[in-house]
C-alpha positions, -999 to +999 in steps of 0.1 A: -001+001+002+011+036-007+016+064+020+015+098+015+037+118+036+019+136+061+025+171+048+008+162+015-025+151+031-040+182+031-037+187-007-049+151-008-083+163+012-087+191-005-087+174-038-112+149-026-135+179-012-134+200-046-137+167-064-170+156-041-184+189-052-173+199-084-201+186-104-225+209-084-244+241-100-240+274-091-248+277-053-260+306-033-270+290-001-245+292+029-253+261+041-246+237+011-221+211+013-199+227-013-201+262+008-190+242+038-158+226+017-150+255+003-148+272+034-127+245+048-105+243+020-100+283+020-089+282+059-068+251+055-050+273+030-046+300+061-063+327+041-088+350+056-125+341+048-153+335+079-177+314+060-187+311+020-218+329+015-218+321-024-204+299-051-202+305-089-189+274-107-168+278-137-158+241-141-160+207-122-130+216-099-131+255-104-150+279-085-155+315-074-163+319-037-176+347-019-168+350+019-187+365+048-157+388+056-162+403+016-131+383+002-132+365-031-112+336-040-108+315-071-105+279-057-096+253-080-073+223-084-043+233-105-020+213-128+001+196-100-034+182-084-029+208-056-060+229-044-050+261-047-071+296-041-065+332-057-076+362-044-102+383-066 
């Protein structure tokens, strides 16, 4: 069995979260599972957000997230398979 180094586990977890919610249509409810997953992903990346309050899906694993504190992020899986968030 292949074992991932511990410092890679957060990227694996985030990729799984986005892969599971990637096919969801654009959502506006802050209680949706995708909003909760994106909130957790942004927090794990150490970025300020509070809570994701609206989402616009741009692709299977590409979302624009608006946070309760006013920050907006593009959250996606990059070419290396890592979850990334860019401030918008």
